[in-house]
C-alpha positions as CSV (number, residue, x, y, z in Angstrom):
1,M,42.6,-0.3,6.8
2,L,40.5,1.9,4.6
3,T,42.3,4.9,5.7
4,Y,45.7,3.5,4.4
5,V,44.0,2.7,1.0
6,V,42.8,6.3,0.8
7,I,46.2,7.7,1.9
8,F,48.0,5.5,-0.6
9,S,45.7,6.5,-3.4
10,I,46.0,10.2,-2.8
11,L,49.7,9.9,-2.5
12,A,49.9,7.9,-5.8
13,I,47.8,10.5,-7.6
14,L,50.1,13.2,-6.3
15,L,53.2,11.3,-7.3
16,I,52.0,10.6,-10.8
17,A,51.0,14.4,-11.1
18,S,54.4,15.6,-9.8
19,A,56.2,13.3,-12.4
20,L,54.1,14.5,-15.3
21,Y,54.7,18.2,-14.2
22,A,58.4,17.6,-14.1
23,I,58.4,16.0,-17.6
24,I,56.1,18.8,-19.2
25,Q,57.8,21.8,-17.4
26,K,60.0,24.0,-19.7
27,D,61.7,25.8,-16.8
28,L,64.3,23.7,-15.2
29,L,64.2,25.1,-11.8
30,Y,60.5,24.1,-11.5
31,A,61.3,20.6,-12.8
32,V,63.9,20.1,-10.2
33,I,61.6,21.4,-7.4
34,S,59.0,18.8,-8.7
35,T,61.5,16.0,-8.5
36,G,62.1,17.1,-4.9
37,V,58.3,16.8,-4.2
38,I,58.6,13.3,-5.9
39,S,61.2,12.3,-3.4
40,L,59.1,13.7,-0.5
41,I,56.1,11.7,-1.5
42,L,58.3,8.5,-1.9
43,S,59.6,9.2,1.6
44,V,56.1,9.4,3.0
45,F,55.2,6.1,1.2
46,F,58.3,4.3,2.7
47,F,57.4,5.6,6.2
48,L,53.8,4.4,5.9
49,M,55.2,1.0,4.7
50,Q,57.0,0.6,8.0
51,A,60.5,1.3,6.6
52,P,61.7,4.4,8.5
53,D,65.4,3.9,7.7
54,V,64.7,3.9,3.9
55,A,62.3,6.9,4.4
56,L,65.1,8.9,6.1
57,T,67.6,8.0,3.4
58,E,65.2,9.0,0.7
59,A,64.5,12.2,2.5
60,A,68.2,13.0,3.1
61,I,69.5,12.1,-0.5
62,G,66.4,12.6,-2.7
63,I,65.0,15.8,-1.1
64,A,68.0,17.6,0.3
65,L,71.2,16.6,-1.5
66,T,70.1,15.9,-5.0
67,T,67.8,18.9,-5.2
68,I,70.3,21.3,-3.8
69,I,73.0,20.0,-6.2
70,F,70.7,20.4,-9.2
71,V,69.6,24.0,-8.0
72,I,73.3,25.0,-7.6
73,T,74.1,23.6,-11.0
74,I,71.2,25.4,-12.7
75,R,72.2,28.6,-11.0
76,N,75.8,28.5,-12.0
77,T,75.0,27.8,-15.8
78,S,73.4,29.9,-18.4
79,R,69.7,29.0,-18.8
80,Y,68.9,28.6,-22.5
81,E,65.1,28.5,-22.0
82,D,65.3,32.3,-21.1
83,E,66.9,33.3,-24.3
84,D,65.1,34.1,-27.6
85,S,64.8,31.0,-30.0
86,S,66.6,32.9,-32.8
87,S,69.7,33.3,-30.6
88,N,69.7,29.6,-30.1
89,L,70.2,29.0,-33.9
90,E,73.2,31.4,-34.0
91,R,75.1,29.1,-31.7
92,F,74.9,26.1,-34.2
């Protein structure tokens, strides 16, 4: 019983840290990878709570599909965080 409390505590701390990293991160690719890590941690949470069907769904949709779609979208668009801030003013 104590091991589950320790495991849940560690996973909760990692979940909060990944969420804060995704919010603070300026690079979109790293933020998307961080949201994939959040989905992975949630999948482990669901598996430990005896819900393997929900864990598999979270892993398939949250980790794989959503992350891949976001990475492809970021790759196919121009990334404004790489440009100089003065060139951002010229667009407006």
